[in-house]
C-alpha positions in Angstrom: -87.4 137.2 97.7 -91.1 138.0 99.5 -92.8 135.1 99.3 -96.4 137.5 98.9 -95.0 138.9 95.8 -93.5 135.7 94.6 -97.1 134.9 94.9 -97.9 137.5 92.6 -95.5 137.3 89.9 -96.8 136.1 87.0 -94.9 134.3 84.5 -95.8 134.6 80.6 -96.3 131.6 78.9 -93.6 130.8 75.7 -95.9 131.8 72.1 -98.7 133.5 74.7 -99.2 136.8 73.0 -99.4 140.2 75.6 -103.6 140.0 74.6 -104.0 137.0 75.6 -101.4 137.3 79.2 -104.6 140.5 79.4 -107.3 138.1 79.3 -105.7 135.5 81.5 -105.1 137.9 84.6 -108.0 140.0 85.1 -110.5 137.0 84.3 -113.4 138.8 81.9 -113.6 135.1 80.1 -115.3 132.1 81.8 -115.6 130.1 78.2 -114.0 130.0 74.5 -117.0 132.3 73.8 -116.3 134.3 76.5 -111.8 134.8 75.6 -113.1 135.9 72.2 -115.8 137.7 72.8 -113.0 139.9 75.4 -110.3 139.4 72.7 -112.2 141.5 70.4 -113.1 144.2 71.8 -109.9 144.5 74.4 -108.2 144.1 70.1 -110.8 147.6 69.1 -109.9 149.7 72.6 -105.9 148.8 72.1 -106.2 149.4 68.1 -108.1 153.1 68.9 -105.6 154.1 71.1 -103.0 152.9 68.9 -104.8 155.5 66.4 -105.4 158.0 68.1 -109.3 157.8 68.1 -109.2 156.8 71.7 -107.4 159.2 74.1 -106.4 157.7 77.7 -106.2 160.1 80.3 -105.3 158.2 83.9 -108.2 157.2 85.3 -109.6 154.5 82.4 -112.8 153.5 83.3 -113.4 157.7 82.3 -111.8 157.5 78.9 -114.1 153.7 78.1 -117.4 155.4 79.5 -116.7 159.1 77.7 -115.8 156.6 74.4 -119.0 154.2 75.4 -120.9 157.4 75.3 -120.1 158.5 71.7 -120.4 155.3 70.3 -124.4 155.5 71.9 -124.8 159.2 70.5 -124.0 157.8 67.1 -126.0 154.4 67.0 -128.7 156.7 68.4 -128.7 158.9 65.4 -128.1 156.2 63.3 -131.6 154.3 64.8 -133.2 158.0 64.3 -132.3 158.0 60.6 -133.5 154.3 60.3 -136.7 154.6 61.5 -137.3 158.2 60.4 -136.5 157.3 56.6 
């Protein structure tokens, strides 16, 4: 086997969930607090995809940007209602 390929191969930790592997491999969390937050955010994203609330295109970044824009619109509408009540 190619030594470059061996170095890139990820060995799953027994008992580690797919979500934990994603967080570990993406290196998005540097502390336990960041890890918990990343777990919540990525878990919510996966849940929205599974429920059909978020359609993932081939460009994941574009899909996330669309969802962020939707959330921004919803939050803005709610804030506007509160400020004008």
